FIBA-94454 format. One line per 10 residues: number of its first residue (from 0); their letters; for each residue x, y, z of N, C-alpha, C, O. Coordinates in nm, 2 decimals, m for minus. Layout:
% FIBA-94454
NUM = A = X Y Z X Y Z X Y Z X Y Z ~ ...
END
This chain:
% FIBA-94454
0 = MKRLKTSIVA = 5.91 11.23 18.87 5.95 11.42 18.90 5.85 11.45 18.96 5.82 11.38 19.05 ~ 5.78 11.54 18.93 5.71 11.60 18.96 5.60 11.53 19.07 5.49 11.59 19.09 ~ 5.63 11.44 19.12 5.55 11.31 19.19 5.64 11.35 19.37 5.63 11.41 19.48 ~ 5.73 11.28 19.27 5.90 11.36 19.35 5.94 11.42 19.47 5.99 11.40 19.59 ~ 5.89 11.53 19.38 5.85 11.72 19.45 5.80 11.70 19.53 5.84 11.77 19.63 ~ 5.71 11.62 19.54 5.58 11.71 19.68 5.53 11.52 19.72 5.41 11.47 19.73 ~ 5.68 11.42 19.76 5.68 11.31 19.88 5.78 11.41 19.95 5.88 11.48 19.92 ~ 5.69 11.39 20.09 5.71 11.42 20.24 5.85 11.25 20.22 5.95 11.29 20.17 ~ 5.85 11.17 20.24 5.98 11.05 20.24 6.07 11.13 20.14 6.16 11.22 20.17 ~ 6.05 11.10 20.05 6.22 11.16 19.97 6.26 11.35 20.02 6.37 11.38 20.01
10 = WSGAGALASF = 6.18 11.43 20.06 6.19 11.53 20.13 6.32 11.55 20.22 6.42 11.62 20.23 ~ 6.27 11.41 20.32 6.30 11.37 20.45 6.41 11.32 20.46 6.49 11.35 20.55 ~ 6.44 11.20 20.35 6.52 11.18 20.35 6.65 11.28 20.27 6.77 11.28 20.31 ~ 6.61 11.36 20.18 6.69 11.54 20.11 6.78 11.58 20.28 6.90 11.58 20.32 ~ 6.67 11.60 20.32 6.67 11.71 20.52 6.79 11.61 20.64 6.86 11.66 20.73 ~ 6.77 11.48 20.63 6.86 11.36 20.64 7.02 11.39 20.61 7.12 11.41 20.67 ~ 7.00 11.38 20.53 7.11 11.36 20.38 7.31 11.49 20.38 7.43 11.49 20.36 ~ 7.13 11.60 20.44 7.18 11.78 20.42 7.26 11.82 20.57 7.38 11.86 20.60 ~ 7.13 11.77 20.68 7.16 11.81 20.78 7.27 11.67 20.88 7.30 11.68 20.99 ~ 7.29 11.56 20.79 7.43 11.53 20.84 7.61 11.59 20.79 7.69 11.63 20.87
20 = AILYQFVPYE = 7.63 11.59 20.66 7.64 11.72 20.58 7.72 11.84 20.67 7.85 11.85 20.69 ~ 7.60 11.93 20.73 7.61 12.07 20.78 7.71 12.03 20.92 7.82 12.09 20.94 ~ 7.63 11.92 21.02 7.74 11.88 21.15 7.82 11.83 21.17 7.90 11.82 21.26 ~ 7.79 11.76 21.03 7.92 11.66 21.05 8.13 11.76 20.99 8.25 11.74 20.96 ~ 8.04 11.88 21.00 8.16 11.95 20.94 8.18 12.10 21.12 8.24 12.20 21.10 ~ 8.11 12.08 21.25 8.09 12.14 21.30 8.04 12.08 21.40 8.00 12.17 21.47 ~ 8.03 11.97 21.45 8.08 11.97 21.56 8.14 11.84 21.56 8.11 11.74 21.49 ~ 8.24 11.88 21.66 8.36 11.75 21.70 8.26 11.58 21.68 8.14 11.54 21.69 ~ 8.42 11.50 21.63 8.36 11.35 21.62 8.35 11.28 21.68 8.32 11.17 21.63 ~ 8.37 11.29 21.78 8.33 11.25 21.89 8.19 11.28 21.91 8.11 11.19 21.89
30 = RFLDLALALA = 8.16 11.36 21.95 8.07 11.41 21.95 7.91 11.41 21.91 7.80 11.40 21.97 ~ 7.95 11.43 21.76 7.86 11.37 21.67 7.88 11.23 21.72 7.77 11.17 21.72 ~ 7.97 11.15 21.75 7.90 11.03 21.70 7.88 10.97 21.83 7.90 10.85 21.85 ~ 7.85 11.05 21.91 7.74 10.94 21.99 7.56 10.98 22.00 7.46 10.91 22.03 ~ 7.60 11.16 21.92 7.45 11.21 21.97 7.38 11.15 21.83 7.29 11.22 21.81 ~ 7.37 11.02 21.69 7.41 10.95 21.64 7.39 10.80 21.72 7.32 10.72 21.66 ~ 7.42 10.79 21.78 7.39 10.62 21.84 7.27 10.68 21.90 7.17 10.61 21.87 ~ 7.26 10.76 21.95 7.18 10.81 22.04 7.03 10.81 22.01 6.94 10.75 22.07 ~ 7.01 10.91 21.89 6.93 10.89 21.83 6.87 10.80 21.75 6.76 10.80 21.70 ~ 6.99 10.71 21.72 6.95 10.51 21.65 6.86 10.51 21.76 6.74 10.55 21.76
40 = FGACFATVGR = 6.93 10.47 21.89 6.87 10.44 21.98 6.72 10.42 21.97 6.65 10.33 21.95 ~ 6.71 10.62 22.02 6.58 10.64 22.10 6.52 10.60 21.94 6.40 10.65 21.96 ~ 6.52 10.57 21.87 6.43 10.54 21.72 6.40 10.48 21.72 6.28 10.47 21.69 ~ 6.47 10.37 21.75 6.47 10.20 21.72 6.35 10.19 21.86 6.24 10.16 21.82 ~ 6.36 10.21 21.93 6.26 10.18 22.09 6.14 10.22 22.10 6.04 10.16 22.13 ~ 6.19 10.40 22.02 6.01 10.42 21.97 5.99 10.29 21.90 6.00 10.18 21.95 ~ 5.97 10.33 21.76 5.95 10.22 21.71 6.01 10.08 21.74 6.07 10.02 21.65 ~ 5.99 10.00 21.88 5.95 9.94 21.85 5.84 9.86 21.96 5.81 9.74 21.96 ~ 5.79 10.00 22.07 5.69 9.99 22.11 5.58 10.06 22.08 5.50 10.07 22.18 ~ 5.53 10.14 21.95 5.46 10.17 21.88 5.43 10.04 21.77 5.32 9.99 21.80
50 = YFIDAMRSIR = 5.49 9.96 21.67 5.45 9.86 21.64 5.47 9.76 21.77 5.54 9.84 21.83 ~ 5.46 9.69 21.82 5.42 9.57 21.92 5.31 9.55 21.86 5.31 9.51 21.75 ~ 5.19 9.57 21.91 5.05 9.53 21.93 5.03 9.48 21.77 4.98 9.37 21.76 ~ 5.08 9.55 21.63 5.07 9.49 21.49 5.19 9.41 21.50 5.14 9.30 21.48 ~ 5.30 9.39 21.52 5.37 9.28 21.49 5.33 9.13 21.60 5.36 9.02 21.57 ~ 5.27 9.17 21.68 5.21 9.03 21.77 5.11 9.02 21.71 5.05 8.98 21.81 ~ 5.02 9.02 21.61 4.89 8.99 21.55 4.94 8.95 21.47 4.89 8.85 21.44 ~ 5.06 9.00 21.38 5.07 8.96 21.25 5.21 8.81 21.26 5.28 8.78 21.17 ~ 5.21 8.76 21.37 5.31 8.67 21.41 5.15 8.54 21.40 5.15 8.44 21.33 ~ 5.03 8.57 21.49 4.93 8.55 21.48 4.91 8.46 21.35 4.89 8.35 21.31
60 = SGKAGPDFFI = 4.91 8.53 21.33 4.80 8.46 21.17 4.95 8.43 21.02 4.94 8.33 20.95 ~ 5.09 8.54 21.00 5.21 8.49 20.99 5.16 8.36 20.86 5.20 8.25 20.87 ~ 5.07 8.40 20.75 5.08 8.34 20.61 5.06 8.41 20.52 5.08 8.37 20.40 ~ 5.03 8.52 20.55 5.04 8.64 20.39 5.18 8.74 20.45 5.24 8.76 20.55 ~ 5.17 8.80 20.24 5.31 8.84 20.30 5.32 8.98 20.30 5.43 9.03 20.27 ~ 5.23 9.06 20.34 5.15 9.13 20.46 5.23 9.12 20.61 5.27 9.20 20.70 ~ 5.23 8.99 20.59 5.19 8.96 20.79 5.38 8.91 20.79 5.41 8.84 20.89 ~ 5.45 8.94 20.73 5.55 8.85 20.67 5.63 9.01 20.72 5.72 9.02 20.81 ~ 5.58 9.11 20.63 5.71 9.25 20.64 5.70 9.30 20.72 5.79 9.35 20.78 ~ 5.51 9.30 20.78 5.55 9.39 20.93 5.68 9.27 21.02 5.80 9.29 21.05
70 = VAIFSIVLWL = 5.62 9.18 21.05 5.70 9.11 21.13 5.87 9.12 21.15 5.94 9.14 21.24 ~ 5.87 9.09 21.02 6.05 9.16 20.94 6.07 9.28 21.01 6.15 9.29 21.10 ~ 6.02 9.37 20.96 6.01 9.58 20.94 6.03 9.56 21.14 6.12 9.61 21.20 ~ 5.92 9.46 21.24 5.98 9.52 21.34 6.07 9.44 21.38 6.17 9.50 21.39 ~ 6.09 9.30 21.40 6.23 9.28 21.37 6.33 9.37 21.41 6.40 9.39 21.51 ~ 6.33 9.41 21.26 6.48 9.45 21.22 6.46 9.56 21.35 6.57 9.59 21.39 ~ 6.41 9.60 21.37 6.47 9.72 21.46 6.49 9.66 21.59 6.57 9.70 21.67 ~ 6.38 9.56 21.62 6.39 9.54 21.75 6.53 9.46 21.75 6.57 9.44 21.86 ~ 6.61 9.42 21.65 6.71 9.38 21.65 6.81 9.41 21.70 6.90 9.37 21.78 ~ 6.76 9.58 21.56 6.90 9.69 21.63 6.90 9.76 21.71 7.01 9.81 21.72
80 = TVQRAWGITL = 6.80 9.81 21.81 6.78 9.84 21.91 6.86 9.69 22.04 6.94 9.70 22.12 ~ 6.81 9.62 22.01 6.92 9.53 22.14 7.05 9.52 22.11 7.11 9.49 22.21 ~ 7.13 9.53 22.00 7.24 9.56 21.92 7.31 9.69 22.02 7.42 9.69 22.08 ~ 7.21 9.81 22.02 7.27 9.89 22.07 7.27 9.95 22.20 7.35 10.04 22.24 ~ 7.18 9.87 22.28 7.15 9.85 22.41 7.29 9.70 22.48 7.30 9.68 22.60 ~ 7.33 9.66 22.40 7.46 9.56 22.42 7.54 9.59 22.36 7.62 9.50 22.34 ~ 7.58 9.73 22.29 7.66 9.81 22.25 7.71 9.89 22.40 7.82 9.89 22.45 ~ 7.57 9.98 22.45 7.58 10.08 22.57 7.70 9.99 22.70 7.80 10.04 22.76 ~ 7.63 9.85 22.70 7.65 9.75 22.83 7.79 9.76 22.80 7.86 9.79 22.89 ~ 7.85 9.71 22.64 8.02 9.74 22.68 8.10 9.79 22.73 8.19 9.76 22.80
90 = RIYDRPDWLI = 8.04 9.94 22.65 8.14 10.00 22.66 8.10 10.05 22.87 8.20 10.04 22.95 ~ 7.98 10.08 22.92 7.99 10.08 23.05 8.10 10.01 23.12 8.20 10.06 23.18 ~ 8.08 9.82 23.09 8.18 9.74 23.15 8.30 9.78 23.08 8.40 9.71 23.12 ~ 8.32 9.84 23.01 8.51 9.85 22.92 8.52 9.72 22.87 8.57 9.62 22.91 ~ 8.45 9.74 22.76 8.45 9.56 22.68 8.50 9.44 22.76 8.58 9.36 22.70 ~ 8.48 9.41 22.87 8.57 9.25 22.88 8.53 9.21 22.87 8.41 9.22 22.90 ~ 8.64 9.02 22.79 8.61 8.88 22.77 8.49 8.90 22.77 8.42 8.96 22.68 ~ 8.47 8.84 22.88 8.31 8.74 22.91 8.23 8.83 22.81 8.23 8.79 22.70 ~ 8.16 8.94 22.82 8.07 8.97 22.81 8.12 8.97 22.61 8.05 8.89 22.54 ~ 8.19 9.02 22.55 8.27 9.02 22.46 8.24 8.89 22.41 8.15 8.89 22.33
100 = NSPMTIFVPW = 8.29 8.74 22.45 8.29 8.66 22.40 8.17 8.59 22.44 8.18 8.47 22.47 ~ 8.05 8.67 22.45 7.94 8.56 22.54 7.88 8.53 22.42 7.93 8.57 22.32 ~ 7.74 8.46 22.44 7.67 8.42 22.32 7.59 8.52 22.24 7.55 8.55 22.12 ~ 7.58 8.59 22.37 7.49 8.79 22.31 7.53 8.83 22.13 7.45 8.85 22.03 ~ 7.65 8.84 22.14 7.78 8.89 22.05 7.69 8.79 21.95 7.59 8.85 21.93 ~ 7.68 8.68 21.89 7.64 8.57 21.79 7.48 8.59 21.76 7.43 8.60 21.65 ~ 7.41 8.60 21.89 7.33 8.58 21.90 7.20 8.69 21.83 7.08 8.66 21.80 ~ 7.26 8.85 21.83 7.26 8.97 21.81 7.25 8.94 21.61 7.14 8.96 21.55 ~ 7.36 8.89 21.57 7.35 8.86 21.45 7.26 8.79 21.33 7.24 8.80 21.21 ~ 7.22 8.67 21.46 7.18 8.57 21.44 7.05 8.58 21.38 7.02 8.54 21.26
110 = MLTWSILLAL = 6.97 8.64 21.48 6.83 8.74 21.43 6.79 8.79 21.37 6.68 8.78 21.32 ~ 6.91 8.90 21.35 6.92 8.97 21.25 6.87 8.92 21.09 6.79 8.97 21.01 ~ 6.95 8.82 21.08 6.96 8.71 21.00 6.81 8.70 20.94 6.77 8.74 20.83 ~ 6.73 8.62 21.07 6.61 8.58 21.04 6.47 8.70 20.96 6.39 8.69 20.87 ~ 6.51 8.77 21.04 6.41 8.90 21.06 6.44 8.95 20.85 6.35 8.98 20.77 ~ 6.56 8.96 20.85 6.58 9.04 20.70 6.53 8.88 20.58 6.51 8.88 20.46 ~ 6.53 8.80 20.65 6.53 8.73 20.58 6.32 8.71 20.53 6.24 8.69 20.43 ~ 6.33 8.72 20.64 6.12 8.74 20.72 6.09 8.84 20.50 6.02 8.80 20.40 ~ 6.16 8.94 20.52 6.10 9.00 20.40 6.18 9.04 20.34 6.20 9.16 20.33 ~ 6.27 8.92 20.26 6.31 8.90 20.15 6.22 8.83 20.09 6.19 8.86 19.97
120 = FAPDIEEVKE = 6.13 8.69 20.16 6.07 8.63 20.18 5.89 8.68 20.09 5.80 8.64 20.01 ~ 5.94 8.79 20.20 5.75 8.82 20.17 5.68 8.81 20.09 5.58 8.73 20.09 ~ 5.74 8.91 19.94 5.68 8.86 19.81 5.67 8.80 19.77 5.56 8.80 19.71 ~ 5.73 8.70 19.76 5.72 8.58 19.73 5.57 8.50 19.77 5.52 8.43 19.68 ~ 5.49 8.50 19.90 5.41 8.37 20.01 5.32 8.48 19.88 5.31 8.41 19.78 ~ 5.31 8.53 19.88 5.17 8.63 19.77 5.19 8.49 19.65 5.12 8.39 19.63 ~ 5.31 8.54 19.61 5.28 8.42 19.46 5.27 8.26 19.50 5.20 8.19 19.43 ~ 5.31 8.23 19.57 5.26 8.10 19.57 5.17 8.05 19.62 5.15 7.93 19.64 ~ 5.10 8.14 19.66 4.92 8.11 19.65 4.89 8.07 19.47 4.83 7.98 19.41 ~ 4.97 8.19 19.43 4.90 8.14 19.26 4.97 8.04 19.15 4.94 8.02 19.03
130 = GKREMVWRSM = 5.08 7.97 19.25 5.19 7.89 19.14 5.30 7.89 19.13 5.39 7.80 19.10 ~ 5.31 8.00 19.15 5.45 8.05 19.12 5.61 8.06 19.29 5.65 8.13 19.38 ~ 5.63 7.89 19.23 5.68 7.92 19.38 5.84 7.90 19.29 5.94 7.87 19.36 ~ 5.87 7.92 19.13 6.01 8.03 19.10 6.06 8.11 19.22 6.16 8.09 19.29 ~ 5.95 8.24 19.25 6.01 8.31 19.36 6.08 8.28 19.45 6.19 8.33 19.46 ~ 6.00 8.19 19.54 6.09 8.17 19.63 6.22 8.15 19.64 6.31 8.20 19.71 ~ 6.23 8.03 19.52 6.36 7.92 19.52 6.46 8.06 19.43 6.59 8.06 19.42 ~ 6.39 8.15 19.38 6.50 8.23 19.33 6.52 8.37 19.44 6.60 8.46 19.42 ~ 6.44 8.36 19.54 6.52 8.54 19.68 6.62 8.36 19.79 6.74 8.37 19.84 ~ 6.55 8.26 19.79 6.71 8.16 19.82 6.84 8.16 19.72 6.96 8.14 19.75
140 = AVFIAGAMAG = 6.77 8.18 19.59 6.87 8.12 19.54 7.04 8.30 19.56 7.17 8.31 19.56 ~ 6.91 8.37 19.57 7.01 8.52 19.61 7.04 8.53 19.70 7.15 8.57 19.71 ~ 6.96 8.48 19.85 7.02 8.41 19.97 7.18 8.39 19.98 7.26 8.46 20.03 ~ 7.21 8.25 19.90 7.27 8.20 19.92 7.41 8.25 19.87 7.53 8.23 19.91 ~ 7.36 8.33 19.76 7.52 8.42 19.69 7.57 8.50 19.76 7.70 8.50 19.75 ~ 7.49 8.59 19.85 7.46 8.68 19.95 7.58 8.62 20.04 7.69 8.65 20.06 ~ 7.49 8.49 20.11 7.56 8.47 20.18 7.76 8.32 20.14 7.82 8.23 20.20 ~ 7.76 8.36 20.07 7.86 8.27 20.00 8.03 8.36 19.99 8.15 8.34 20.03 ~ 7.89 8.51 19.88 7.97 8.61 19.90 8.06 8.67 20.07 8.18 8.69 20.11 ~ 7.96 8.67 20.13 8.01 8.71 20.28 8.13 8.67 20.30 8.22 8.75 20.30
150 = FVIASAFGSV = 8.12 8.54 20.32 8.25 8.46 20.39 8.32 8.40 20.24 8.36 8.28 20.25 ~ 8.34 8.44 20.17 8.46 8.46 20.08 8.49 8.62 20.11 8.60 8.64 20.05 ~ 8.44 8.72 20.17 8.52 8.81 20.17 8.60 8.82 20.31 8.71 8.86 20.34 ~ 8.49 8.77 20.39 8.55 8.77 20.50 8.70 8.71 20.56 8.79 8.76 20.63 ~ 8.68 8.55 20.47 8.84 8.46 20.44 8.96 8.61 20.34 9.08 8.65 20.36 ~ 8.89 8.63 20.29 9.06 8.76 20.17 9.10 8.84 20.31 9.20 8.87 20.37 ~ 8.96 8.86 20.34 9.07 8.95 20.46 9.04 8.87 20.64 9.02 8.93 20.74 ~ 9.05 8.80 20.63 9.11 8.77 20.78 9.23 8.76 20.86 9.30 8.86 20.84 ~ 9.26 8.71 20.90 9.35 8.85 21.02 9.47 8.65 21.00 9.55 8.62 21.10 ~ 9.46 8.58 20.90 9.61 8.49 20.92 9.73 8.56 20.93 9.75 8.65 20.85
160 = GVDVSGLRNY = 9.79 8.55 20.99 9.99 8.66 21.00 9.96 8.76 21.03 10.02 8.84 20.98 ~ 9.83 8.83 21.15 9.82 8.93 21.19 9.75 8.94 21.38 9.66 8.87 21.44 ~ 9.83 9.02 21.41 9.84 8.91 21.63 9.75 9.07 21.64 9.78 9.19 21.63 ~ 9.61 8.95 21.69 9.49 9.05 21.72 9.52 8.99 21.87 9.45 9.05 21.94 ~ 9.59 8.92 21.93 9.61 8.93 22.06 9.56 9.10 22.16 9.50 9.11 22.26 ~ 9.62 9.19 22.07 9.63 9.30 22.18 9.45 9.41 22.18 9.42 9.51 22.25 ~ 9.40 9.35 22.09 9.25 9.35 22.08 9.12 9.31 22.10 9.02 9.35 22.05 ~ 9.11 9.22 22.18 9.02 9.11 22.26 8.92 9.28 22.32 8.80 9.31 22.34 ~ 8.96 9.31 22.32 8.87 9.39 22.39 8.78 9.47 22.32 8.68 9.53 22.35 ~ 8.86 9.46 22.19 8.79 9.53 22.06 8.75 9.48 21.91 8.79 9.51 21.80
170 = PHLAGRSVCP = 8.62 9.37 21.99 8.57 9.32 21.84 8.64 9.33 21.68 8.69 9.26 21.59 ~ 8.60 9.44 21.70 8.56 9.52 21.57 8.66 9.59 21.49 8.64 9.64 21.38 ~ 8.78 9.59 21.57 8.93 9.58 21.52 9.03 9.39 21.49 9.13 9.33 21.46 ~ 8.96 9.39 21.51 8.99 9.19 21.44 9.02 9.17 21.33 8.95 9.23 21.24 ~ 9.15 9.09 21.27 9.15 9.13 21.17 9.23 9.25 21.08 9.27 9.25 20.97 ~ 9.24 9.33 21.17 9.38 9.50 21.12 9.48 9.45 21.15 9.51 9.34 21.20 ~ 9.57 9.54 21.12 9.77 9.56 21.17 9.68 9.68 21.34 9.60 9.78 21.36 ~ 9.76 9.57 21.41 9.81 9.66 21.51 9.92 9.71 21.57 10.03 9.70 21.52 ~ 9.91 9.79 21.72 10.02 9.87 21.71 10.07 9.78 21.77 10.02 9.68 21.83 ~ 10.26 9.82 21.75 10.28 9.76 21.82 10.30 9.79 22.01 10.26 9.89 22.06
180 = EGQDVWGSSK = 10.38 9.67 22.09 10.41 9.71 22.21 10.48 9.83 22.27 10.60 9.85 22.24 ~ 10.39 9.92 22.39 10.45 9.98 22.39 10.41 10.14 22.38 10.39 10.22 22.47 ~ 10.38 10.14 22.21 10.31 10.23 22.16 10.14 10.24 22.22 10.06 10.17 22.16 ~ 10.11 10.31 22.34 9.98 10.25 22.41 9.88 10.39 22.31 9.76 10.38 22.33 ~ 9.92 10.49 22.24 9.90 10.63 22.20 9.82 10.55 22.05 9.88 10.48 21.96 ~ 9.69 10.60 22.05 9.61 10.52 21.84 9.60 10.69 21.79 9.58 10.79 21.86 ~ 9.64 10.68 21.66 9.60 10.78 21.63 9.51 10.80 21.51 9.56 10.78 21.40 ~ 9.37 10.86 21.52 9.24 10.85 21.39 9.29 10.91 21.27 9.39 10.98 21.27 ~ 9.23 10.89 21.19 9.18 10.99 21.05 9.20 11.09 21.06 9.30 11.17 21.04 ~ 9.03 11.08 21.14 9.04 11.24 21.21 9.13 11.34 21.27 9.10 11.46 21.28
190 = GVYHTVDSPY = 9.27 11.27 21.31 9.37 11.40 21.34 9.32 11.35 21.53 9.24 11.44 21.53 ~ 9.31 11.31 21.62 9.29 11.25 21.69 9.31 11.16 21.75 9.26 11.04 21.73 ~ 9.42 11.24 21.87 9.47 11.05 21.95 9.46 11.04 22.10 9.48 11.11 22.19 ~ 9.42 10.93 22.09 9.33 10.81 22.24 9.40 10.76 22.24 9.45 10.68 22.16 ~ 9.43 10.86 22.43 9.59 10.70 22.52 9.45 10.58 22.57 9.34 10.56 22.53 ~ 9.53 10.53 22.64 9.41 10.40 22.72 9.31 10.37 22.80 9.26 10.26 22.83 ~ 9.27 10.50 22.83 9.24 10.63 22.89 9.11 10.67 22.83 9.01 10.64 22.88 ~ 9.12 10.72 22.71 9.02 10.74 22.59 8.85 10.68 22.60 8.85 10.55 22.59 ~ 8.71 10.74 22.62 8.61 10.70 22.58 8.61 10.62 22.53 8.58 10.50 22.56 ~ 8.65 10.68 22.39 8.62 10.66 22.28 8.69 10.59 22.15 8.67 10.60 22.03
200 = RGLVVPGWCF = 8.82 10.50 22.25 8.93 10.41 22.22 8.87 10.31 22.15 8.91 10.28 22.04 ~ 8.77 10.27 22.21 8.73 10.11 22.08 8.67 10.13 22.04 8.60 10.03 22.01 ~ 8.64 10.28 21.98 8.59 10.28 21.79 8.66 10.33 21.73 8.60 10.39 21.63 ~ 8.88 10.32 21.75 8.90 10.40 21.63 8.97 10.28 21.59 9.02 10.20 21.67 ~ 8.99 10.28 21.46 9.08 10.19 21.42 9.27 10.23 21.36 9.31 10.28 21.25 ~ 9.38 10.19 21.51 9.47 10.31 21.47 9.51 10.26 21.35 9.53 10.15 21.33 ~ 9.53 10.40 21.25 9.58 10.44 21.20 9.74 10.50 21.17 9.79 10.55 21.07 ~ 9.79 10.49 21.31 9.93 10.61 21.38 9.91 10.51 21.54 9.82 10.49 21.62 ~ 10.04 10.48 21.53 10.08 10.52 21.69 10.23 10.59 21.74 10.34 10.62 21.69 ~ 10.19 10.60 21.88 10.27 10.69 21.91 10.33 10.61 22.04 10.29 10.50 22.07
210 = TTEKDAEDKG = 10.41 10.67 22.11 10.43 10.64 22.24 10.41 10.71 22.35 10.39 10.67 22.47 ~ 10.44 10.81 22.29 10.36 10.96 22.42 10.26 11.04 22.32 10.26 11.06 22.20 ~ 10.16 11.10 22.45 10.08 11.19 22.38 10.16 11.35 22.36 10.10 11.45 22.33 ~ 10.27 11.35 22.38 10.37 11.51 22.36 10.42 11.44 22.18 10.46 11.53 22.10 ~ 10.42 11.30 22.15 10.48 11.24 22.02 10.30 11.23 21.88 10.29 11.21 21.76 ~ 10.21 11.25 22.01 10.11 11.27 21.89 10.08 11.43 21.86 10.06 11.48 21.74 ~ 10.09 11.52 21.99 10.06 11.61 21.94 10.22 11.72 21.85 10.21 11.82 21.78 ~ 10.34 11.64 21.87 10.47 11.68 21.80 10.32 11.68 21.63 10.24 11.75 21.57 ~ 10.35 11.58 21.62 10.26 11.52 21.48 10.14 11.63 21.45 10.15 11.65 21.33 ~ 10.03 11.70 21.51 9.97 11.70 21.53 9.83 11.70 21.49 9.75 11.75 21.41
220 = FRPPRGLK = 9.84 11.62 21.58 9.71 11.51 21.73 9.69 11.61 21.78 9.75 11.71 21.81 ~ 9.53 11.56 21.81 9.45 11.66 21.91 9.43 11.54 22.01 9.44 11.43 21.96 ~ 9.40 11.55 22.13 9.31 11.47 22.20 9.14 11.51 22.19 9.11 11.63 22.18 ~ 9.07 11.44 22.20 8.92 11.39 22.22 8.87 11.58 22.25 8.96 11.64 22.31 ~ 8.79 11.62 22.22 8.73 11.75 22.31 8.65 11.69 22.38 8.56 11.60 22.37 ~ 8.69 11.79 22.48 8.62 11.79 22.60 8.69 11.70 22.68 8.64 11.67 22.78 ~ 8.82 11.64 22.65 8.84 11.51 22.75 8.96 11.59 22.85 9.02 11.53 22.94 ~ 9.00 11.75 22.83 9.16 11.76 22.83 9.13 11.93 22.83 9.22 12.01 22.83
END
């Protein structure tokens, strides 16, 4: 406990949690989301630039556990940076089908999986030198179990019987219920309604459906701050 009290890492984590709780109460949801995404992109971009040379050196060696860790962390941050840049691109172009259905949508999670696997196997690489290959197989088993669990969960919440034709521009809503035709005003869990012109509509899971803005306001919903 004494060491924890002097840990800068622990205090920085506590500060991040405390600042989130405070800002979440006082900053409008949409603005806070923009701020968080911007900070995430900036931090990832800076980290990629900072550790690029170290990662290239580790890629050249690429046999020891530390090499695996360095490349893994660098790659994870790199693909998170690409994902954020891709999200910004989709938002700028209003999420057209030809971008959403492009190879990039699959490429990012595919490469992110490879990066995380490097981190998963990094400790075991050192063990292999001592003849303890069972550590590698143990990590492989954990990975397979995780992948199978992901497939089972995805199948359980699949889109069978759900009309997702109106959600092509919002891939994160696939498999969830959609508002009926004619009810184009979406209400979020934060008490905010979004019309088809709202820049935040693509981030909303519709919990309520309204025909007009007046209907939404009569139910106590408000438009996004700064847009009206």
